[in-house]
C-alpha positions, 0 to 999 in steps of 0.5 A, a space after each residue: 332800659 333794663 327789662 324786668 326778669 321772669 322768675 320761673 320758680 316764683 312765676 311772676 315778674 322779678 322786680 314785682 316781687 316783695 322783699 320777703 319773696 326775694 329772700 326766699 331760698 328756692 333751690 337746694 344749692 343755695 340752701 346747701 351753700 349757707 348750712 356751714 355758716 348757720 351751723 358754725 354760728 349757732 355753735 359758736 354763739 352757743 344758740 339752743 336749736 329752735 330758739 328765736 335767734 337760732 341760725 339754723 332754724 332761720 335758714 330753714 324758715 327762709 326756704 321754700 323749696 318747690 317740688 321739682 328742686 328736691 324730686 331727684 332725691 326723692 327715692 321711695 321703697 315700698 318695702 321700707 317704712 321710709 328711706 334716707 336720701 342723702 342730698 349733702 355732706 361735708 362729713 364733718 359739720 353736717 349731714 343733709 337728708 331727704 326722708 320719704 315716708 310711705 303711708 302709716 309708717 314710722 321710725 323707731 324711738 331714738 336719740 341724736 348723738 349730735 349738736 341737733 336735729 332740724 326737720 322740715 315737711 316738704 310734702 304731706 304731713 308727719 306726727 312727731 312723739 317726743 319722750 323723756 329719758 325714761 321713754 314716757 310720752 311728753 308731747 305730740 305734734 303734727 306738721 304739714 308743709 313748711 312745718 319745722 321741728 327741732 330736737 337735741 338730747 337735751 330735750 329728750 328722744 322722739 319718733 317721727 311718722 306719716 300718720 296719713 294714707 299718702 306719701 310724705 317728704 321731709 328735709 333733716 339736717 344733722 349737725 355734725 353727722 353721726 353713724 349710729 344712734 340709740 333706738 327703741 322699738 316701743 315705749 315699753 322697752 327698757 330705757 337703758 337697754 336700747 338697740 343700736 340704729 345705723 345711718 344707712 342711706 337708700 340713695 346718695 346724691 340722687 343715685 340708688 346705693 347698691 344693696 
């Protein structure tokens, strides 16, 4: 007779899990392995990011990554508002990053020179403020653990920050990868005169980059 298997991630006997629990993605490798197919399907079917049938958004919603699954990538720097930590990329289809936010810090307003950006909160909370192309504020939302957001330049620009007094961690997928973007450090800036933001990683694959 086969004995039930104990799942240390879920913390219950494996054969007692619900169908929904068995479908959850609980480690980074399983998540990464599914990215290329999801990105390819979204692009070939011309599905808008965040739509109900968006396969990338569905992938994020299936994930339930415990702290130990991503902690090796969560490298903070007290001298920076936030750090970009590379988890995985194929240099063509996608880049998966873990962003670590110090308390009460935020990004500049920026665009996304790619097909889409998906963001999910893994720990703490973040605030997203969206702008139109004239840098007029159009919306503001706050997300806690598990919260998912998605944006393209068709929607507008945004900035993301940690408004709380505790650290926050977010998972970001960019498809395809990009090296630079347009940035504005204030909504009072001239929309036609952005500065250039460069995609500089604080760490790659869990290892700090030399400065």
